[in-house]
C-alpha positions in Angstrom: 0.0 0.0 0.0 1.8 3.1 -1.2 -1.1 5.5 -0.9 -1.7 7.6 2.3 -4.6 5.9 4.2 -5.9 9.4 5.1 -6.5 10.2 1.5 -8.1 7.0 0.4 -11.6 7.0 -0.9 -14.1 4.5 0.6 -13.9 2.5 -2.6 -10.0 2.4 -2.4 -10.1 1.5 1.3 -12.6 -1.2 0.8 -10.6 -2.7 -2.0 -7.7 -3.0 0.4 -9.9 -4.3 3.3 -9.3 -8.0 2.7 -5.5 -7.5 2.9 -5.9 -5.3 6.0 -8.1 -7.8 7.7 -5.6 -10.6 6.9 -2.8 -8.5 8.5 -2.3 -8.2 12.2 -3.1 -4.5 12.0 -5.6 -3.1 14.5 -8.1 -1.8 12.0 -9.8 0.4 14.7 -6.6 2.4 14.7 -6.6 2.8 10.9 -6.7 6.5 9.9 -9.5 5.9 7.3 -11.7 4.0 9.8 -11.2 6.8 12.4 -12.4 9.4 10.0 -15.0 7.6 8.0 -18.3 6.6 9.6 -19.3 4.6 6.5 -16.3 2.3 6.6 -16.3 2.1 10.3 -19.8 0.9 10.2 -18.8 -1.6 7.5 -16.0 -2.9 9.7 -18.4 -3.3 12.6 -20.8 -5.2 10.5 -18.0 -7.5 9.2 -17.0 -8.2 12.8 -20.6 -9.1 13.8 -20.8 -11.4 10.8 -17.5 -13.1 11.7 -18.6 -13.6 15.3 -22.0 -15.1 14.2 -20.1 -17.5 11.8 -17.9 -18.7 14.6 -21.0 -19.5 16.7 -22.5 -21.5 13.8 -19.4 -23.6 13.4 -17.7 -23.8 16.8 -14.1 -25.0 16.8 -14.0 -28.4 18.4 -11.0 -30.2 19.7 -10.7 -33.8 18.4 -10.9 -36.5 21.0 -7.6 -37.6 22.7 -7.8 -40.9 20.8 -7.2 -39.1 17.5 -3.9 -37.7 18.7 -2.8 -41.1 20.2 -3.6 -42.7 16.8 -1.6 -40.1 14.9 1.4 -40.6 17.3 1.2 -44.3 16.8 1.2 -44.1 13.0 4.2 -41.8 13.1 6.1 -44.1 15.4 5.2 -47.1 13.2 6.4 -45.2 10.1 9.6 -44.2 11.7 10.3 -47.7 12.8 9.6 -49.0 9.3 12.1 -46.5 7.8 14.7 -47.4 10.4 14.4 -51.1 9.7 14.5 -50.5 6.0 17.7 -48.5 6.4 19.3 -51.4 8.3 18.4 -53.9 5.6 20.1 -52.0 2.8 
């Protein structure tokens, strides 16, 4: 982004919004958001939508047995590679 964020039009700012959201930047501190009620409202709406989406599909931890199975498969594969290396 080479353009000064204070001089961006709403259209220009919104075109950069996906990149800004993907960054670790605190968008509430963005100069355009601080001076533009329209884009500030848009950002607020996007946050509300993202929160609602997280509630629809909560992140669930897999059962402990999944991790134990993965560890077991990795150990078995490592053991197979080691024994193949000794046979050569």
